[in-house]
Phi, psi and omega in degrees: 000140181284156182287343180287329182269349183301318177296327179290325177293317178298318178296316179296320178294321178294316179295317179296320179295319179296318178295318179299314180296317180298315180293321179296320179296316180295317180294316179295324176296318181292321182281318188258345184285149178287147178236081177243090182268147173208181185294326180292316179291333180275351182279169179291150184234128183225092175056036176083004179228166179293144177298137183259346183209170181287141177288349179268010181296139179282137178259159178296140182295337177297328178300314180293323180296315179297321179295318179292320178297321178299313180298316180300309182290329178291316179295320178293327177292331178295330179293346178287333185294312177298324179296316182294325180291321184268355186294321180298321177291324179291334179292340179296330177263128181294333181278310183291330178298315179292319179296318180295322179293317178295319179300316182287329176293319176296317179301310180293328176296316177297319177298315181294320178296317179298316178295319179296318179297311181296319180292321179294327178284350180081016183288342180267357179268074183261357184282342182252145181277344181285175178293155181296138181294142180272130180246106178264129180253054185222000000 
């Protein structure tokens, strides 16, 4: 076997072994596991207690807004890692080092302005059912 295909063979063997183990666990559970079904086991389960409300209940839109804002700011924060990894190499060049620093300052500035705007609008205050408090800066 050539040395170029050896890593792929090892990867294929690892995947095959993982699939085999998963299938073996499922088959053994089906063959050896107890099957005592009743109404309680077939009912819905919610954190160890009886469900208190319908799962189709509508949630406040602020919950979704906070979740979307979290995802947006979290993904934008992930963009900092490649910049941080390559910044030392960019410092070797006097032109690109300064450009990279200005770019990240602008990027973080836009993030800070966006967070300030969202926070100022009260979009992150989803814990209260009342209207968002008005913040006058004047």
